[in-house]
N, C-alpha and C positions, 0 to 999 in steps of 0.2 A: 714227220714227213722227211723224206730223203732230200738232200741238197744236190744240186748239179756240181760236177767237177769244175775246178777253176779254169778260167780262160788261159792261164799260163800253161797248165797241163795239156789243154787241148792244142795249143800252139806247138808244144814240144812233140806231141803225138803226130801232128801234121808234118812237122819238119822231119821226124824220123822216118815216116813212110815215104816222103818225097826224096829222102836220101837213099832209098832203096831197100830198107829193112822190110821184111814181110809183116803183115798185120799180126800174125801170131807171135813173132819175136818182139814186136813193139808192145803187145799186150803183156808179155812176160816181163819186159824191161821196165815198164811203168806200173806193174802189178794192178792192172785193170782187166776187165773182161774182153775177150775177143770180139764179142758183139758190140761192145762200146766203141772199139776202134773202127769197126765196120760202119757203125752209125755215124761216127764223126766224118769218115771219108765220104759216105753217101751224102751227108749234109753239106760238106764242102763242094762236092760236085753239083748238087742241086741248087744251093743258095749262094755259094761263093764265100761264105764265112762260117765260123764255128760257134758263134754266140748261141747260148741256150735259149729256148723259148721261155716265156713267162710261165711260172708254176703257180697253181692255185688261183686264188682271187674269187670274187663274186661273179656269178654268171646269172644274168637275168632269165627269168622264166619265159617260155614260149608264150605263155598266156598273159604276160604283162601288157601286150598290145591289145588284148581282147578282154580287159577287165570289165568293161561295161556290159559286154555280151554275157559274160559269166554271171554278173550280178542280175541281169535280166532273167536268165535261166533259173537262178535261185529264187527270185521273187515270184516267178510263174509257178514253180513247184518246189516249195522249200523242203519237202521230205523225200526227195529223190536220192537214189544211191549214187555213189561216184561212178559206177559202171554205166548207169543210165545217163548221167551227165556227159560222160565220155562219148557215148553213142550220139547224143544230141550235138555235141561239138563237132564230131566227125562228119555229121550230116551237113554242116555248114563249112566244111573244109578246114577245120582246126583240129589237126591230129596231135594228140597228146596222150601220154600213158596215165593210168589211174594213179600211180604213185606221184607223178609230176602234178597232177590235178590236186591230189591231197596236200602236197607241200605248198602249192599256190594258195589253196583255201586256208591252210593254217597260217601262212604269212599274212593273209588278209584278216586273220582272226575270226574265221567262219568255221564252225565245226558242225558235224552232223550227229552228234551224240544225242540219242533219244533220251528223254526224261520220263521215267516211269512214275506215274501217279497212282500206283496201287498201294493199298495198305500193307504193312509188314505182315508176314506170315506168322501167326501165333501157333506155335507147335506145343502140344500138350506134353506135360512131363511123363516120362516113361516109368519112372520109379518114384515111390513115395520118398519124401525127404528123409524119413527115418532110416531107410535103407542106404541112401546116398551118404549120409553122415556117419554110418556105422552103428546106429542105435539098434536096440532090440527090434526085431520085426516078427511078424506072424508068418510061420511057415506055410499056412494055408493060402496066403496071398500070392505065393510064388508057385507057378505051374511046375508040375513034376518034371517036365522035360528040360527045364532050365537048370543050369548048374552055377553054383557060386564059387 
């Protein structure tokens, strides 16, 4: 992840612009982008300082305040899809994307993976073992259209 420029550099950029240098020449002087100088000056006009905003960190989910409602929806219909759950939440004015809903449910350690209780598929052998292992085989057992 990229780091923000130092406060010292920001102050030197501010001072150079206030002394009358153009933003383009300041960008060349300090070897930073023109847009960076423009953002610094816009931030200075808007907030009055040049300190960078906090980068990264944990952001709580929109659904954190509605955990009980989500659990109720799951208990009422445990095999619903994420899209169905999103629609039900939207009906009660909780607007959230499917991916955010998925991340929230994973954080709660709830998954919707279906478990298959079907027996394994037993596929019959296509060739006799003698052919597979290179032993002698009967030419009549192989159809004429097949080639070896």
